[in-house]
C-alpha positions in Angstrom: 95.3 63.4 117.4 91.9 61.9 116.6 89.6 63.6 114.0 86.4 64.9 115.5 83.2 65.8 113.6 82.3 69.5 113.2 78.7 70.8 113.5 76.9 71.9 110.3 77.0 75.4 111.7 80.7 75.3 112.1 81.1 73.8 108.6 79.1 76.7 107.2 81.3 79.3 109.0 84.4 77.7 107.6 82.9 77.6 104.1 82.1 81.3 104.4 85.8 82.0 104.8 87.0 79.8 101.9 88.1 81.3 98.6 89.4 78.2 96.8 88.4 74.5 97.1 88.1 71.3 95.0 85.1 70.1 93.2 84.8 66.3 92.4 82.9 65.5 89.3 82.6 62.9 86.6 84.5 63.5 83.3 83.9 61.0 80.5 82.8 58.3 83.0 85.8 58.8 85.2 86.2 60.7 88.5 88.0 64.0 88.3 88.9 66.8 90.7 89.5 70.5 89.9 90.4 73.5 92.1 88.0 76.4 91.7 87.3 79.7 93.3 84.3 79.6 95.7 82.0 81.8 97.8 79.2 81.1 100.1 76.1 82.9 98.9 73.9 84.6 101.5 71.0 82.5 100.1 72.8 79.4 101.2 74.3 78.1 97.9 78.0 77.6 97.3 79.0 79.6 94.2 81.8 78.0 92.2 83.5 79.9 89.3 84.4 77.5 86.5 86.0 78.1 83.0 83.2 78.4 80.5 83.3 75.8 77.7 85.5 73.5 79.8 84.9 69.9 80.5 84.2 70.9 84.1 81.5 73.4 83.0 79.9 70.8 80.8 80.1 68.1 83.6 78.4 70.5 86.1 75.2 70.9 84.1 72.4 69.4 86.3 74.9 67.2 88.1 75.4 66.1 91.7 79.0 66.9 92.7 81.1 66.9 95.9 83.2 69.9 97.0 85.9 70.1 99.6 87.7 72.9 101.3 90.2 72.7 104.1 93.0 74.3 106.1 95.4 71.6 107.0 97.5 74.0 109.0 94.5 74.9 111.2 93.4 71.3 111.3 90.0 71.2 109.6 88.2 70.0 106.4 84.7 70.5 105.1 82.9 68.5 102.4 79.7 69.4 100.6 77.5 67.2 98.4 74.8 68.8 96.3 73.2 69.5 93.0 74.4 72.1 90.6 71.1 74.0 90.0 71.9 76.9 87.7 74.6 78.6 85.7 75.2 82.4 85.4 77.8 84.5 83.7 80.7 85.2 86.1 80.1 88.9 85.9 76.6 88.6 87.4 76.2 90.8 90.5 74.8 87.9 92.5 78.2 86.3 92.8 79.9 89.2 94.5 83.0 87.0 94.9 85.8 85.7 92.8 85.8 87.3 89.4 87.6 86.0 86.3 89.8 88.2 84.1 87.8 90.4 81.7 88.7 88.1 78.7 87.7 85.0 80.6 84.5 83.2 79.7 84.0 81.8 83.1 80.6 80.9 84.6 79.4 80.7 88.1 77.4 77.6 89.1 75.3 77.5 92.3 75.8 74.3 94.2 73.0 73.5 96.7 74.3 72.3 100.1 72.4 69.1 100.5 74.9 67.3 102.6 77.6 69.1 104.7 80.1 67.5 107.0 83.4 68.4 108.4 86.1 67.2 110.8 88.7 68.8 112.9 92.1 67.2 113.0 93.8 69.7 115.2 93.1 72.5 117.6 90.4 74.9 116.3 90.3 78.6 116.9 87.9 80.0 119.4 84.3 80.0 118.4 84.3 76.7 116.7 83.3 73.5 118.5 
């Protein structure tokens, strides 16, 4: 089956359902990828929960990163590229999504959605193009 592009609207709908994805970032001048909890903020940002004090958290400061979420069983993938604009404690009420354990020092970064693209590789459920 041939991959077909998804509309930006469909990509956002799929992002809204995602709970975990992968962020691609630069770690000591090398490409790296990490799985992180995610949530689409009503304001339009993608909120990613990252371990505080980690290399990932340090690399996310004022960086441009890529993020991908997919459901291979359903036949789709969505990729976002954007700038990490701010960092908040994970317990902040704005996040409303994935919460770390009480003893975790996780932070939530807000990733702007500057570029969004997706593709369908299989039959999509009703309501998506």
